[in-house]
N, CA, C and O atoms as CSV, one atom per row, in Angstrom:
chain,resi,resn,atom,element,x,y,z
A,1,UNK,N,N,-7.168,2.271,7.820
A,1,UNK,CA,C,-6.904,3.576,7.250
A,1,UNK,C,C,-5.447,3.927,7.539
A,1,UNK,O,O,-4.954,3.742,8.652
A,2,UNK,N,N,-4.786,4.428,6.530
A,2,UNK,CA,C,-3.382,4.818,6.627
A,2,UNK,C,C,-3.287,6.330,6.393
A,2,UNK,O,O,-4.175,6.928,5.786
A,3,UNK,N,N,-2.206,6.934,6.879
A,3,UNK,CA,C,-1.953,8.345,6.616
A,3,UNK,C,C,-0.595,8.461,5.955
A,3,UNK,O,O,0.380,7.843,6.384
A,4,UNK,N,N,-0.547,9.272,4.891
A,4,UNK,CA,C,0.727,9.555,4.251
A,4,UNK,C,C,1.011,11.047,4.396
A,4,UNK,O,O,0.110,11.880,4.306
A,5,UNK,N,N,2.263,11.355,4.620
A,5,UNK,CA,C,2.712,12.745,4.714
A,5,UNK,C,C,2.918,13.248,3.291
A,5,UNK,O,O,3.495,12.550,2.457
A,6,UNK,N,N,2.444,14.464,3.016
A,6,UNK,CA,C,2.482,14.955,1.638
A,6,UNK,C,C,3.419,16.134,1.411
A,6,UNK,O,O,3.536,16.622,0.287
A,7,UNK,N,N,4.089,16.599,2.469
A,7,UNK,CA,C,5.053,17.685,2.263
A,7,UNK,C,C,6.307,17.422,3.082
A,7,UNK,O,O,6.311,16.575,3.975
A,8,UNK,N,N,7.359,18.148,2.773
A,8,UNK,CA,C,8.653,17.924,3.413
A,8,UNK,C,C,8.624,18.181,4.920
A,8,UNK,O,O,9.307,17.492,5.677
A,9,UNK,N,N,7.853,19.150,5.353
A,9,UNK,CA,C,7.830,19.486,6.774
A,9,UNK,C,C,6.944,18.542,7.589
A,9,UNK,O,O,7.006,18.548,8.819
A,10,UNK,N,N,6.128,17.738,6.924
A,10,UNK,CA,C,5.281,16.774,7.617
A,10,UNK,C,C,4.024,17.345,8.220
A,10,UNK,O,O,3.409,16.718,9.083
A,11,UNK,N,N,3.627,18.535,7.778
A,11,UNK,CA,C,2.449,19.179,8.354
A,11,UNK,C,C,1.153,18.839,7.625
A,11,UNK,O,O,0.067,19.106,8.138
A,12,UNK,N,N,1.255,18.260,6.450
A,12,UNK,CA,C,0.057,17.928,5.681
A,12,UNK,C,C,0.027,16.433,5.420
A,12,UNK,O,O,1.040,15.815,5.095
A,13,UNK,N,N,-1.183,15.862,5.574
A,13,UNK,CA,C,-1.338,14.424,5.367
A,13,UNK,C,C,-2.588,14.138,4.548
A,13,UNK,O,O,-3.474,14.982,4.415
A,14,UNK,N,N,-2.635,12.932,4.004
A,14,UNK,CA,C,-3.813,12.431,3.298
A,14,UNK,C,C,-4.101,11.045,3.848
A,14,UNK,O,O,-3.181,10.253,4.054
A,15,UNK,N,N,-5.374,10.747,4.087
A,15,UNK,CA,C,-5.767,9.417,4.536
A,15,UNK,C,C,-5.977,8.518,3.324
A,15,UNK,O,O,-6.623,8.903,2.349
A,16,UNK,N,N,-5.417,7.312,3.406
A,16,UNK,CA,C,-5.505,6.331,2.330
A,16,UNK,C,C,-6.123,5.067,2.906
A,16,UNK,O,O,-5.658,4.554,3.924
A,17,UNK,N,N,-7.169,4.563,2.258
A,17,UNK,CA,C,-7.849,3.366,2.745
A,17,UNK,C,C,-7.386,2.130,1.978
A,17,UNK,O,O,-6.706,2.235,0.957
A,18,UNK,N,N,-7.761,0.974,2.481
A,18,UNK,CA,C,-7.472,-0.279,1.776
A,18,UNK,C,C,-8.144,-0.292,0.405
A,18,UNK,O,O,-7.588,-0.837,-0.549
A,19,UNK,N,N,-9.323,0.295,0.298
A,19,UNK,CA,C,-10.017,0.365,-0.991
A,19,UNK,C,C,-9.208,1.165,-1.992
A,19,UNK,O,O,-9.128,0.789,-3.161
A,20,UNK,N,N,-8.607,2.262,-1.555
A,20,UNK,CA,C,-7.750,3.050,-2.442
A,20,UNK,C,C,-6.572,2.209,-2.930
A,20,UNK,O,O,-6.239,2.226,-4.115
A,21,UNK,N,N,-5.946,1.475,-2.011
A,21,UNK,CA,C,-4.793,0.645,-2.370
A,21,UNK,C,C,-5.204,-0.499,-3.288
A,21,UNK,O,O,-4.463,-0.858,-4.203
A,22,UNK,N,N,-6.382,-1.073,-3.049
A,22,UNK,CA,C,-6.890,-2.131,-3.931
A,22,UNK,C,C,-7.151,-1.597,-5.335
A,22,UNK,O,O,-6.922,-2.298,-6.321
A,23,UNK,N,N,-7.629,-0.365,-5.427
A,23,UNK,CA,C,-7.868,0.250,-6.736
A,23,UNK,C,C,-6.550,0.489,-7.458
A,23,UNK,O,O,-6.450,0.257,-8.663
A,24,UNK,N,N,-5.540,0.950,-6.733
A,24,UNK,CA,C,-4.206,1.112,-7.328
A,24,UNK,C,C,-3.710,-0.226,-7.862
A,24,UNK,O,O,-3.107,-0.294,-8.933
A,25,UNK,N,N,-3.968,-1.280,-7.110
A,25,UNK,CA,C,-3.523,-2.611,-7.527
A,25,UNK,C,C,-4.318,-3.103,-8.731
A,25,UNK,O,O,-3.737,-3.627,-9.681
A,26,UNK,N,N,-5.633,-2.942,-8.705
A,26,UNK,CA,C,-6.485,-3.448,-9.788
A,26,UNK,C,C,-6.114,-2.824,-11.127
A,26,UNK,O,O,-6.066,-3.518,-12.143
A,27,UNK,N,N,-5.854,-1.530,-11.136
A,27,UNK,CA,C,-5.503,-0.841,-12.382
A,27,UNK,C,C,-3.993,-0.790,-12.624
A,27,UNK,O,O,-3.549,-0.269,-13.647
A,28,UNK,N,N,-3.206,-1.324,-11.694
A,28,UNK,CA,C,-1.747,-1.339,-11.793
A,28,UNK,C,C,-1.205,0.063,-12.067
A,28,UNK,O,O,-0.339,0.254,-12.921
A,29,UNK,N,N,-1.724,1.025,-11.337
A,29,UNK,CA,C,-1.397,2.426,-11.583
A,29,UNK,C,C,0.025,2.801,-11.196
A,29,UNK,O,O,0.582,3.751,-11.749
A,30,UNK,N,N,0.618,2.080,-10.265
A,30,UNK,CA,C,1.958,2.433,-9.821
A,30,UNK,C,C,3.039,1.583,-10.490
A,30,UNK,O,O,4.230,1.843,-10.324
A,31,UNK,N,N,2.618,0.566,-11.246
A,31,UNK,CA,C,3.587,-0.276,-11.942
A,31,UNK,C,C,4.247,0.521,-13.059
A,31,UNK,O,O,3.561,1.106,-13.898
A,32,UNK,N,N,5.541,0.544,-13.072
A,32,UNK,CA,C,6.348,1.217,-14.087
A,32,UNK,C,C,6.045,2.709,-14.201
A,32,UNK,O,O,6.234,3.310,-15.258
A,33,UNK,N,N,5.580,3.291,-13.114
A,33,UNK,CA,C,5.298,4.726,-13.106
A,33,UNK,C,C,6.584,5.530,-12.977
A,33,UNK,O,O,6.769,6.544,-13.649
A,34,UNK,N,N,7.463,5.064,-12.110
A,34,UNK,CA,C,8.713,5.772,-11.842
A,34,UNK,C,C,9.756,5.324,-12.855
A,34,UNK,O,O,9.886,4.132,-13.136
A,35,UNK,N,N,10.490,6.270,-13.397
A,35,UNK,CA,C,11.513,5.971,-14.393
A,35,UNK,C,C,12.700,5.230,-13.801
A,35,UNK,O,O,12.743,4.956,-12.602
A,36,UNK,N,N,13.648,4.914,-14.647
A,36,UNK,CA,C,14.818,4.133,-14.230
A,36,UNK,C,C,15.713,4.897,-13.255
A,36,UNK,O,O,16.516,4.290,-12.547
A,37,UNK,N,N,15.581,6.219,-13.215
A,37,UNK,CA,C,16.396,6.990,-12.275
A,37,UNK,C,C,15.839,6.949,-10.852
A,37,UNK,O,O,16.538,7.305,-9.903
A,38,UNK,N,N,14.595,6.520,-10.699
A,38,UNK,CA,C,13.990,6.382,-9.377
A,38,UNK,C,C,13.522,7.674,-8.749
A,38,UNK,O,O,13.095,7.688,-7.594
A,39,UNK,N,N,13.597,8.753,-9.493
A,39,UNK,CA,C,13.205,10.059,-8.950
A,39,UNK,C,C,11.696,10.259,-9.114
A,39,UNK,O,O,11.139,10.067,-10.195
A,40,UNK,N,N,11.058,10.646,-8.020
A,40,UNK,CA,C,9.623,10.931,-8.042
A,40,UNK,C,C,9.473,12.434,-7.890
A,40,UNK,O,O,9.760,12.999,-6.835
A,41,UNK,N,N,9.017,13.078,-8.968
A,41,UNK,CA,C,8.829,14.519,-8.957
A,41,UNK,C,C,7.424,14.845,-9.461
A,41,UNK,O,O,6.603,13.952,-9.669
A,42,UNK,N,N,7.165,16.123,-9.651
A,42,UNK,CA,C,5.829,16.551,-10.097
A,42,UNK,C,C,5.474,15.958,-11.472
A,42,UNK,O,O,4.300,15.721,-11.757
A,43,UNK,N,N,6.478,15.719,-12.317
A,43,UNK,CA,C,6.236,15.117,-13.624
A,43,UNK,C,C,5.681,13.711,-13.506
A,43,UNK,O,O,4.829,13.311,-14.300
A,44,UNK,N,N,6.152,12.961,-12.530
A,44,UNK,CA,C,5.646,11.599,-12.302
A,44,UNK,C,C,4.204,11.672,-11.801
A,44,UNK,O,O,3.368,10.865,-12.208
A,45,UNK,N,N,3.907,12.624,-10.928
A,45,UNK,CA,C,2.539,12.818,-10.450
A,45,UNK,C,C,1.624,13.194,-11.606
A,45,UNK,O,O,0.503,12.694,-11.698
A,46,UNK,N,N,2.090,14.069,-12.486
A,46,UNK,CA,C,1.299,14.439,-13.670
A,46,UNK,C,C,1.055,13.236,-14.573
A,46,UNK,O,O,-0.035,13.085,-15.125
A,47,UNK,N,N,2.058,12.383,-14.725
A,47,UNK,CA,C,1.915,11.168,-15.539
A,47,UNK,C,C,0.830,10.263,-14.960
A,47,UNK,O,O,0.023,9.707,-15.706
A,48,UNK,N,N,0.804,10.111,-13.627
A,48,UNK,CA,C,-0.230,9.307,-12.970
A,48,UNK,C,C,-1.606,9.912,-13.196
A,48,UNK,O,O,-2.564,9.195,-13.483
A,49,UNK,N,N,-1.706,11.214,-13.069
A,49,UNK,CA,C,-2.993,11.883,-13.288
A,49,UNK,C,C,-3.485,11.695,-14.716
A,49,UNK,O,O,-4.674,11.467,-14.941
A,50,UNK,N,N,-2.581,11.790,-15.675
A,50,UNK,CA,C,-2.974,11.591,-17.074
A,50,UNK,C,C,-3.400,10.155,-17.344
A,50,UNK,O,O,-4.335,9.915,-18.107
A,51,UNK,N,N,-2.723,9.207,-16.725
A,51,UNK,CA,C,-3.094,7.802,-16.875
A,51,UNK,C,C,-4.492,7.559,-16.332
A,51,UNK,O,O,-5.307,6.896,-16.974
A,52,UNK,N,N,-4.768,8.093,-15.157
A,52,UNK,CA,C,-6.095,7.926,-14.556
A,52,UNK,C,C,-7.154,8.621,-15.394
A,52,UNK,O,O,-8.243,8.084,-15.594
A,53,UNK,N,N,-6.845,9.793,-15.877
A,53,UNK,CA,C,-7.795,10.528,-16.727
A,53,UNK,C,C,-8.136,9.721,-17.970
A,53,UNK,O,O,-9.291,9.687,-18.395
A,54,UNK,N,N,-7.134,9.070,-18.553
A,54,UNK,CA,C,-7.353,8.243,-19.733
A,54,UNK,C,C,-8.249,7.045,-19.415
A,54,UNK,O,O,-9.149,6.715,-20.187
A,55,UNK,N,N,-7.998,6.399,-18.279
A,55,UNK,CA,C,-8.827,5.257,-17.874
A,55,UNK,C,C,-10.266,5.701,-17.665
A,55,UNK,O,O,-11.197,5.031,-18.113
A,56,UNK,N,N,-10.451,6.820,-16.993
A,56,UNK,CA,C,-11.804,7.318,-16.736
A,56,UNK,C,C,-12.535,7.677,-18.020
A,56,UNK,O,O,-13.734,7.428,-18.145
A,57,UNK,N,N,-11.819,8.261,-18.974
A,57,UNK,CA,C,-12.491,8.626,-20.228
A,57,UNK,C,C,-12.859,7.388,-21.035
A,57,UNK,O,O,-13.878,7.381,-21.725
A,58,UNK,N,N,-12.045,6.346,-20.955
A,58,UNK,CA,C,-12.365,5.110,-21.683
A,58,UNK,C,C,-13.510,4.344,-21.040
A,58,UNK,O,O,-14.282,3.682,-21.733
A,59,UNK,N,N,-13.625,4.431,-19.717
A,59,UNK,CA,C,-14.690,3.733,-19.012
A,59,UNK,C,C,-15.940,4.593,-18.851
A,59,UNK,O,O,-16.983,4.093,-18.429
A,60,UNK,N,N,-15.851,5.828,-19.171
A,60,UNK,CA,C,-16.985,6.716,-18.989
A,60,UNK,C,C,-17.182,7.128,-17.538
A,60,UNK,O,O,-18.268,7.567,-17.161
A,61,UNK,N,N,-16.141,6.991,-16.719
A,61,UNK,CA,C,-16.226,7.401,-15.314
A,61,UNK,C,C,-17.149,6.541,-14.487
A,61,UNK,O,O,-17.779,7.034,-13.552
A,62,UNK,N,N,-17.243,5.250,-14.814
A,62,UNK,CA,C,-18.216,4.391,-14.149
A,62,UNK,C,C,-17.696,3.685,-12.903
A,62,UNK,O,O,-18.494,3.119,-12.156
A,63,UNK,N,N,-16.386,3.697,-12.649
A,63,UNK,CA,C,-15.839,3.002,-11.486
A,63,UNK,C,C,-15.784,3.946,-10.295
A,63,UNK,O,O,-14.955,4.854,-10.240
A,64,UNK,N,N,-16.683,3.716,-9.343
A,64,UNK,CA,C,-16.769,4.578,-8.168
A,64,UNK,C,C,-15.472,4.555,-7.359
A,64,UNK,O,O,-15.051,5.590,-6.842
A,65,UNK,N,N,-14.834,3.387,-7.244
A,65,UNK,CA,C,-13.595,3.298,-6.460
A,65,UNK,C,C,-12.472,4.109,-7.091
A,65,UNK,O,O,-11.680,4.725,-6.379
A,66,UNK,N,N,-12.395,4.116,-8.419
A,66,UNK,CA,C,-11.380,4.912,-9.093
A,66,UNK,C,C,-11.659,6.401,-8.914
A,66,UNK,O,O,-10.736,7.189,-8.706
A,67,UNK,N,N,-12.906,6.779,-8.993
A,67,UNK,CA,C,-13.271,8.178,-8.753
A,67,UNK,C,C,-12.946,8.593,-7.318
A,67,UNK,O,O,-12.445,9.692,-7.083
A,68,UNK,N,N,-13.235,7.706,-6.361
A,68,UNK,CA,C,-12.906,7.997,-4.960
A,68,UNK,C,C,-11.407,8.156,-4.777
A,68,UNK,O,O,-10.959,9.045,-4.053
A,69,UNK,N,N,-10.621,7.291,-5.435
A,69,UNK,CA,C,-9.165,7.407,-5.365
A,69,UNK,C,C,-8.717,8.769,-5.887
A,69,UNK,O,O,-7.837,9.407,-5.308
A,70,UNK,N,N,-9.323,9.204,-6.977
A,70,UNK,CA,C,-8.977,10.517,-7.547
A,70,UNK,C,C,-9.296,11.647,-6.581
A,70,UNK,O,O,-8.435,12.470,-6.271
A,71,UNK,N,N,-10.530,11.683,-6.109
A,71,UNK,CA,C,-10.960,12.783,-5.248
A,71,UNK,C,C,-10.249,12.774,-3.899
A,71,UNK,O,O,-9.858,13.828,-3.396
A,72,UNK,N,N,-10.081,11.589,-3.311
A,72,UNK,CA,C,-9.552,11.488,-1.953
A,72,UNK,C,C,-8.027,11.540,-1.880
A,72,UNK,O,O,-7.473,11.994,-0.879
A,73,UNK,N,N,-7.336,11.073,-2.945
A,73,UNK,CA,C,-5.887,10.936,-2.851
A,73,UNK,C,C,-5.158,11.660,-3.982
A,73,UNK,O,O,-4.455,12.639,-3.731
A,74,UNK,N,N,-5.313,11.198,-5.208
A,74,UNK,CA,C,-4.473,11.658,-6.318
A,74,UNK,C,C,-4.671,13.141,-6.615
A,74,UNK,O,O,-3.691,13.870,-6.766
A,75,UNK,N,N,-5.915,13.600,-6.702
A,75,UNK,CA,C,-6.194,15.003,-7.008
A,75,UNK,C,C,-6.431,15.829,-5.741
A,75,UNK,O,O,-6.914,16.958,-5.831
A,76,UNK,N,N,-6.107,15.298,-4.581
A,76,UNK,CA,C,-6.234,16.031,-3.314
A,76,UNK,C,C,-5.338,17.265,-3.377
A,76,UNK,O,O,-4.243,17.214,-3.938
A,77,UNK,N,N,-5.796,18.354,-2.809
A,77,UNK,CA,C,-5.030,19.606,-2.891
A,77,UNK,C,C,-3.665,19.506,-2.202
A,77,UNK,O,O,-2.757,20.268,-2.533
A,78,UNK,N,N,-3.508,18.591,-1.261
A,78,UNK,CA,C,-2.226,18.425,-0.575
A,78,UNK,C,C,-1.267,17.481,-1.296
A,78,UNK,O,O,-0.102,17.391,-0.908
A,79,UNK,N,N,-1.720,16.776,-2.331
A,79,UNK,CA,C,-0.868,15.785,-2.985
A,79,UNK,C,C,0.219,16.477,-3.800
A,79,UNK,O,O,-0.053,17.262,-4.708
A,80,UNK,N,N,1.437,16.162,-3.448
A,80,UNK,CA,C,2.626,16.658,-4.150
A,80,UNK,C,C,3.538,15.470,-4.396
A,80,UNK,O,O,3.166,14.333,-4.107
A,81,UNK,N,N,4.723,15.720,-4.923
A,81,UNK,CA,C,5.668,14.648,-5.226
A,81,UNK,C,C,6.043,13.866,-3.962
A,81,UNK,O,O,6.195,12.645,-4.012
A,82,UNK,N,N,6.190,14.552,-2.847
A,82,UNK,CA,C,6.506,13.873,-1.584
A,82,UNK,C,C,5.379,12.924,-1.194
A,82,UNK,O,O,5.629,11.808,-0.740
A,83,UNK,N,N,4.162,13.362,-1.370
A,83,UNK,CA,C,3.012,12.515,-1.065
A,83,UNK,C,C,2.959,11.292,-1.959
A,83,UNK,O,O,2.654,10.193,-1.495
A,84,UNK,N,N,3.256,11.477,-3.246
A,84,UNK,CA,C,3.275,10.341,-4.161
A,84,UNK,C,C,4.370,9.363,-3.778
A,84,UNK,O,O,4.171,8.149,-3.829
A,85,UNK,N,N,5.507,9.878,-3.400
A,85,UNK,CA,C,6.605,9.014,-2.949
A,85,UNK,C,C,6.183,8.188,-1.739
A,85,UNK,O,O,6.471,6.993,-1.668
A,86,UNK,N,N,5.508,8.818,-0.799
A,86,UNK,CA,C,5.037,8.111,0.391
A,86,UNK,C,C,3.897,7.153,0.067
A,86,UNK,O,O,3.781,6.101,0.695
A,87,UNK,N,N,3.058,7.500,-0.899
A,87,UNK,CA,C,1.994,6.595,-1.342
A,87,UNK,C,C,2.601,5.341,-1.970
A,87,UNK,O,O,2.147,4.229,-1.700
A,88,UNK,N,N,3.611,5.514,-2.793
A,88,UNK,CA,C,4.275,4.365,-3.415
A,88,UNK,C,C,4.924,3.489,-2.344
A,88,UNK,O,O,4.844,2.263,-2.419
A,89,UNK,N,N,5.568,4.110,-1.342
A,89,UNK,CA,C,6.188,3.349,-0.253
A,89,UNK,C,C,5.135,2.569,0.533
A,89,UNK,O,O,5.351,1.406,0.874
A,90,UNK,N,N,3.996,3.206,0.821
A,90,UNK,CA,C,2.903,2.534,1.518
A,90,UNK,C,C,2.390,1.366,0.692
A,90,UNK,O,O,2.162,0.279,1.222
A,91,UNK,N,N,2.208,1.588,-0.602
A,91,UNK,CA,C,1.701,0.529,-1.485
A,91,UNK,C,C,2.664,-0.654,-1.518
A,91,UNK,O,O,2.227,-1.805,-1.511
A,92,UNK,N,N,3.950,-0.388,-1.554
A,92,UNK,CA,C,4.952,-1.466,-1.582
A,92,UNK,C,C,4.945,-2.275,-0.293
A,92,UNK,O,O,5.237,-3.470,-0.317
A,93,UNK,N,N,4.619,-1.650,0.823
A,93,UNK,CA,C,4.487,-2.385,2.088
A,93,UNK,C,C,3.185,-3.170,2.128
A,93,UNK,O,O,3.147,-4.298,2.620
A,94,UNK,N,N,2.128,-2.577,1.612
A,94,UNK,CA,C,0.795,-3.163,1.668
A,94,UNK,C,C,0.646,-4.326,0.699
A,94,UNK,O,O,0.016,-5.329,1.034
A,95,UNK,N,N,1.206,-4.209,-0.479
A,95,UNK,CA,C,0.968,-5.181,-1.547
A,95,UNK,C,C,1.372,-6.616,-1.212
A,95,UNK,O,O,0.571,-7.518,-1.456
A,96,UNK,N,N,2.568,-6.890,-0.665
A,96,UNK,CA,C,2.922,-8.285,-0.398
A,96,UNK,C,C,1.958,-8.985,0.565
A,96,UNK,O,O,1.644,-10.161,0.377
A,97,UNK,N,N,1.496,-8.284,1.574
A,97,UNK,CA,C,0.536,-8.863,2.510
A,97,UNK,C,C,-0.788,-9.143,1.821
A,97,UNK,O,O,-1.417,-10.175,2.056
A,98,UNK,N,N,-1.202,-8.225,0.975
A,98,UNK,CA,C,-2.476,-8.386,0.283
A,98,UNK,C,C,-2.393,-9.470,-0.793
A,98,UNK,O,O,-3.363,-10.190,-1.025
A,99,UNK,N,N,-1.254,-9.584,-1.438
A,99,UNK,CA,C,-1.090,-10.608,-2.474
A,99,UNK,C,C,-1.198,-12.007,-1.877
A,99,UNK,O,O,-1.720,-12.911,-2.529
A,100,UNK,N,N,-0.713,-12.203,-0.646
A,100,UNK,CA,C,-0.850,-13.494,0.012
A,100,UNK,C,C,-2.314,-13.841,0.199
A,100,UNK,O,O,-2.714,-14.989,0.003
A,101,UNK,N,N,-3.115,-12.856,0.578
A,101,UNK,CA,C,-4.538,-13.084,0.805
A,101,UNK,C,C,-5.263,-13.403,-0.484
A,101,UNK,O,O,-6.092,-14.313,-0.509
A,102,UNK,N,N,-4.975,-12.677,-1.562
A,102,UNK,CA,C,-5.702,-12.894,-2.807
A,102,UNK,C,C,-5.275,-14.178,-3.500
A,102,UNK,O,O,-6.104,-14.821,-4.145
A,103,UNK,N,N,-4.018,-14.573,-3.392
A,103,UNK,CA,C,-3.601,-15.808,-4.049
A,103,UNK,C,C,-4.220,-17.008,-3.366
A,103,UNK,O,O,-4.535,-17.992,-4.036
A,104,UNK,N,N,-4.404,-16.963,-2.067
A,104,UNK,CA,C,-5.043,-18.088,-1.384
A,104,UNK,C,C,-6.531,-18.142,-1.714
A,104,UNK,O,O,-7.123,-19.221,-1.725
A,105,UNK,N,N,-7.143,-16.986,-1.982
A,105,UNK,CA,C,-8.558,-16.958,-2.343
A,105,UNK,C,C,-8.786,-17.412,-3.772
A,105,UNK,O,O,-9.810,-18.030,-4.064
A,106,UNK,N,N,-7.855,-17.119,-4.666
A,106,UNK,CA,C,-8.031,-17.419,-6.076
A,106,UNK,C,C,-7.825,-18.893,-6.397
A,106,UNK,O,O,-8.404,-19.395,-7.361
A,107,UNK,N,N,-7.010,-19.603,-5.608
A,107,UNK,CA,C,-6.750,-20.979,-5.881
A,107,UNK,C,C,-7.895,-21.835,-5.359
A,107,UNK,O,O,-8.304,-21.680,-4.208
A,108,UNK,N,N,-8.421,-22.742,-6.192
A,108,UNK,CA,C,-9.530,-23.571,-5.741
A,108,UNK,C,C,-9.065,-24.580,-4.702
A,108,UNK,O,O,-7.912,-25.011,-4.702
A,109,UNK,N,N,-9.964,-24.940,-3.838
A,109,UNK,CA,C,-9.674,-25.926,-2.818
A,109,UNK,C,C,-9.534,-27.293,-3.481
A,109,UNK,O,O,-10.320,-27.632,-4.365
A,110,UNK,N,N,-8.535,-28.088,-3.062
A,110,UNK,CA,C,-8.432,-29.433,-3.614
A,110,UNK,C,C,-9.588,-30.292,-3.133
A,110,UNK,O,O,-10.004,-30.186,-1.979
A,111,UNK,N,N,-10.102,-31.128,-3.993
A,111,UNK,CA,C,-11.223,-31.984,-3.630
A,111,UNK,C,C,-10.730,-33.398,-3.421
A,111,UNK,O,O,-9.853,-33.880,-4.138
A,112,UNK,N,N,-11.297,-34.048,-2.443
A,112,UNK,CA,C,-10.942,-35.435,-2.167
A,112,UNK,C,C,-11.770,-36.345,-3.053
A,112,UNK,O,O,-12.991,-36.214,-3.143
A,113,UNK,N,N,-11.089,-37.259,-3.698
A,113,UNK,CA,C,-11.823,-38.163,-4.596
A,113,UNK,C,C,-11.853,-39.545,-4.061
A,113,UNK,O,O,-12.427,-40.437,-4.685
């Protein structure tokens, strides 16, 4: 379990689990979210919310992990632009370690002939 700070003063936090990060990865929700200027503001958070809303409406809200991500992190009352910035930073740290694990699992074991 990880904690991200969601405001400038550091008084509010949100807990983020590995399942939340895996869901972000599975749906590629943070890929190309931030514009070329690199600024993360409320508009970027709104864009993420709209993207998730679109995915949920197309799937009929059937993915429990995506719903948990929404309730626990993205639509959390403390989530602001600072929180999204910290979530993206956490994801960027988490992803390379996780990618090593999944690539080794996805490749079949060589067989001796």
